[in-house]
N, C-alpha and C positions, 0 to 999 in steps of 0.2 A: 230543572224539569220536575214537574209535580208527579206524584205517584200515579195520578190518573193518566198523565201523558206517558209515563213509563209503561204502564199496563197496556196502553194503546199501541205503543211502539213494539213491545214484545209480541203482542197479538198479530201485528202486521208481519213481523219477521217469521212468526210461527206458521203463517199461512203460505209461506213461499215453498217452492218445490224442494229446495235443498233441505229445509228444516223437516219437512214431511218425510223426505227420504231417510234422514238420520233417525227419525222416530220409528220408521219401519225396520231399520237396521238394528237398533238397540232393543233389548228386552222391554216389554210393555211398561211404560211409565218410568224407565230407568235411564233416561238421557238428561244429562246436565250440561247446559251450554256455557261456554266461557266467552268473556268479553262480548256479552249479548248486544250491547248498544254501540259497539265500536263503529265510528263513522269513517267514511271515505269520501271526502269532499261533501257534496250535497246529498249523499245517500248513505245507507249503512254499508259496512264492509261486505265485499263480494264473496264471502265465505261464511258458512256456519260451522262451528267447531265445538267439541265438547267431549264428554266421557260418560261411561256407564258400563253395563254388562251386556254381552252378546252370548246367548246360550249359556249364561252363567259365568262367562269369562270376562274379566275386566279389560276394557279396550278404550283407546283414544281414537277419535275419528273426526274428519272434517269433510265438508261437501261444498264445492264451489257453487255459488248461487247465481245462476243465469238471470234471475229476476232483478238483480242489481248490476247494472252496467255490463250485462252479458257474462258475469262471472269473471271479468278481466282481472288479471293480477295487478295489485297496487301495493303501495307502502302499507296500507292498513291490512290488506289480506296477508301480506308477508309477515307482518307482526303477529297476527293470530296464528298462522301456521307455525312460526318459530316458537310461540308459546306452547303449543301442543307438543312439539318435538322436545322442548326443554322439560315439560312435565313428564313425558314418557321416559326421558333419560333419568330423571330424578327418581321416579317411582318404579320403573321397570315393567312396562306394559306395552303390548303391540299398538301399532298405529295403522289405521286404515284410511286411505284418502280416496274420495270420490271426485273425479275430474270431469268438468263440463264448462269450458271457458272459451271465449272468443279471442283470447290472447292476453296482452298486457296493456295497461294504460300508458301508452307511449308518451303522452304529454307530461308524465312525471320524470322523464329523462333518466339521468344517472341515478336518481333515487330509486327508480324501479329496478335498475340493474343491481344496485346494492341489495335491495330486498330479495331479488332472485338468488343472489350469492349467499345471503344469510340463510335462506331456506335450504338451499342445496348443501351448504356446510353442515347445518343442523341434522339433515337427513343422513348425511354421510357419517356423522359422529355416532348415529344410532345403529348403523349397519353392524350386524353381528352381536349387538347388545339386546335389541328387541326385534321381533319379526315386523316386517313392513309389507303391506298389501296395497296396491293401487287398483282402483276400479275406474275404467274409462267409460263414461256413459254417453258422451257427445264429442265435442271438439276438444282436443288436447294437442295444441300445435306450438312449436317453438320451445322456449326454455321450460315451460310447464311439462312438455313431453319428456324432457331430460329428467326432471324431478320424478315424474311418474315412473319412468323406466328404471330408475335407480332402486326401486323397491324390490324386495325378494321375489314377489309374485305379482303379476299384472293380469287382471281380468278385464277383457274388453267386450263390449256389446256389439252385435252386428249393427252396422250403420254408424258406428263411432269412427273417429279419425284420430290417429296417434302418429305424429311425425314431427321431426325437427324442422322440416321444410315448411316455411310459411306459406308456400304455394299448395301444400297438402298433397304432394305426389307420393304414390306408394304408401298409403297410410290406412287402408281399410283393415278390418278385423282379420280377414283371410291372409293378407300379406304379413301382418304382424305375428300371426300364429306360425306361419311357415318360416319366418325369419328368426324365430326364437324369442321375440320380444314379449309376446303374449303367452302367458301360462295357461289361460283358460279363455274360451270364447263362450259368451252367454247370449241367449236369444234376445233379451231385452233388459231394461233396468231392473225389473222385479226379479228376473232370473239371476242377474248379476249380484243383487243384494243377497239372495239365498245362497249363492255359491260362496260369497265372501263370508257369510255367517258359518257355513259348513267348514270352510278352510280354517277359520279361527280355532275351531275345536280341536284341530290336530296339532296346534302349535303351543309351545310353552309361552308363559308370559315374557320370559327373558332368558338370558344365557346361563342362569344359575339355578333355575327351577325346572322340574319335569312337567310335561303336559298333563292335563287332567286325565285320569284313567277312567275308562268306561267299563261296563260289564262285558265279560268275555262272551263270545258267541262262536259256535262251531262254524267251520268254513262251509260255503255253499258250493254245490256242484258246478263245474265249469271246465272249459278246455285250457284256460290259462293256468300255468303252474302257480302263479301268485294267488289265484282264487282258491287253490287247494290248501293254502297255508294261512291266509289272513282271515280274521273274523268276518262273518257274512255281512255284506253290505258296507264294509268299511273302506273300500278302495276309493281314493280321490285322485283321479288321473291328472297329470300335469304335462304341458307341452307335447301333447300327443301328435301334433302335426309337424313337429320340428325333429329332424333326424330321420334316418332311413330304417335302422333296425333296433333302435333303443326305445324303451318305455320307462318312464319314471312316474312314481305315484307315492302318496302316503297311504298307509293302511294301519290296521291295528291287529296285534297278536296278543291274545289273552287280555284285551282291553287297552293295551299300551301302544302308543304311536311308534311306527317304524317307517323308515324311508326305504322304498323299493326301487331297485334298478333291475331291468330285465333286458338282455340282448337276445335277439330272436334268430340268430344265425346269419352268417355272411360277414361282410367287412364293416368295421366301425368307421363311419365317415367323420369328417371334420365337424359337421353339425352334431352328430351323435356325441362326439368327444366333448364339445362345448356344453352340451346339455347334461351329460353325466357328471362332468367335473364340477359344474356350478351347483348341481343338486347335492352332490356329496359334500361340497364345502359348506353349503347351508346346513345340512344335517349335522356336520361336525361342529359348526359354530354353536349349535344349540343342543349338542350331546344327544341327538336322536340316533338310535342304532340304524345301521345301513345293512340291508339284506339284498345281496346281488345274485341274480340268476344268470349264469354265464353260458352263452352259446355263440361263440364268435371265432372267426378264422383269421383275425388280424386287424390292422388299422390301415386306413387310407393313406396316411403319411406319418412321418416320424414325429412331427409336432403334435399331432393328435394323440399318439401313443404316450408322449412325454407328459402332456397335459393331464390325461386320465391317471397315469401312473403316479404323478406328483400329488394329485388330489387324494387318492387313496392312501398313499404312503404318509402324507402329512396328517391325515385325519386320525385323531386319537379316540374318537368315539368307538363303540362296539361295532365290529365289522364281521359279518358272516357271509360266506360265499357258497353257492351251490352250482356245480357244473352240471348243467342239464342236458347238454348236447356235446358239441365239440369245442374245446378250448385249445387254441393253437398259439404257441410262441408268446409274443408280446401280450396277446389278449388274456392268456392265463396269468402271466406275471402281473399285469396291471389290475385285473379284476378279481383275481383269486390267489395271488401269490401268498403262500403260507408264511406267516410270521410278520412281514412288513405290511402287505396290502390287505390281509385278512387275518383275523384272530383264529377263526375256525373255518375249515373248508370241507364241505360235503360234496359228494357226487352221486348222481342217480345211476342206478344199474344201467349199463349200456353206454354211458358217457365215454368220450375219448379225450385224452390229454396228450398233446404232442408238441415237441419243440418246433416243428415245421409242419407244413401241410401233410396230410396223411399220405398223399401220393409221393411227395418228395421223401418223406421218411422211409417209405417202402423201397423206393429206388436206391436210397443211400444205404440202408441197413440190410435189405434183403433183395438185392438186384435179381437173384435167380428166380424169385417168386414173381417178379414183374416181367420176366421173359416169356410173355404170352402175347397173343394178338391184341392190338390196340382196343378192340371192342371188349376185351375181357380184363383190361388193366384196372378199371374202376372197382370191379368185384374183387380182384386180387388184392388191391390196396385196402379195401374194407376188411377182408379176411386177415390181412397182416395187422391192421389196427385192432381188431377184436382179440388177437392173440398177444400183441405186444404193447399196445397203447391204451389199454382198457383202464377204467376207473380202479379196478382191482389191483392192477400193476402199479398205478400211481399210489394207491393206499399202501401197498407193500413197501414202496420206496419212501414213504413218509410225506408225499406231496398232497395227500388227501387224508382227512381224519377218519372218515367212515364212508362206506358205500351204502346207500339207502334206496328203498323203493319210495314211490310218491306217497304211499299210505303212511310211511314212517316219518316223513319229512316234518310235518307240523309239530309233532311231539319233540323231535330232536331240536328244532329251531327254538321252540318255546323254552325248553330246558337250558339251552345254550345262552339264550338272551338273559335269563336269570343269572346264570353263571357269570356273564360278562357285565352285569349291572354294577358291579363294584370295581370295574376296570379303572386303573390309575396309571398314567403314563407321564414320566418326567420329560420335558422338552427343553431344548437349548434356548437360551435367551436370545431373542431376535425380534425385529419389528414384524416381519412377514417374509414368506418365501418370494422368490422372484420368477418362478416358473409359471 
């Protein structure tokens, strides 16, 4: 192929939607394509892939190209994806994948299955080594959906379809958000690109370096306890439609990324437990501090309690917990247990910490005070809690490090984060936990 033909071919590829998408994702003029002219039968490979910087952060990315055979997976596409994953593994940088495909080139038979397998294996090898983000812009059905969903975070656009089912049942953005597959729902492709760019800035390049630090900013006024602690405008919410009482997000405190977990009162459901455990494990894999705000009365079932307890106990990253409301029994142990599940535990003035529900504790420990009409028992239990299950009592007994007001919380957490920045924990030699 002459240089003139090469130039024409590159210009043709550069005019496709996928190439233009990646140009909009990477910093201006900073996108380098790999295997530019790779062929898939009588057309070019159904994916554009390359590397560059995104908001100053080095990133690898690929975008399935519906302009060539509908973006269908093929041997050629699989080879380009595997090359990107291999480069990311060698150099330690995040991978962002944009999915928009009609499926796979079934006429390639077993060679297609092998290609899928190699891509899935390469992505799995990267898990916990570099962050991975999937962005679903259109159709992502079948095995491609499996690969997309294996990423740490999945951004879906309204109108997209993500499902293992080739018939496409239960696959819209709303379903995937409520089922916990999608971390973020974007309005359209442009919004998805912007959200992916923002998310990249919270993440480290890999599991042995820290994320880029931003300038510190004072918190902004808000009703949410997290907004009173993190830098203004720095909260990036995740999986907000998954789970009943839990919220997870990234934020920045004094310019540095922290993982935020917030329980809003009530019972931690199985969905909440899955959401919290997965987020804590991600933060731990990349040594991001975890800040947990605890207000929970227990777990929906034993398995949920075990899953969350294990995630926190196994995590060796810095862990700070703040009891903001009521922490009862297993929810205190799992989310704020001093020593194993939290390095430092604070409580807000007025918080309650109890081994069982407040009513049960009052009935067991002070039955005479509950010997009142039924209509008055709730108030009697609350009075008993204020006198015997308060944050001050927990602090006296060593279960809480300090009792603070909301105004004191930001400074206390910032100082504690710096104290824990040098945390080192020796762990037993093993492949992984089994909980």
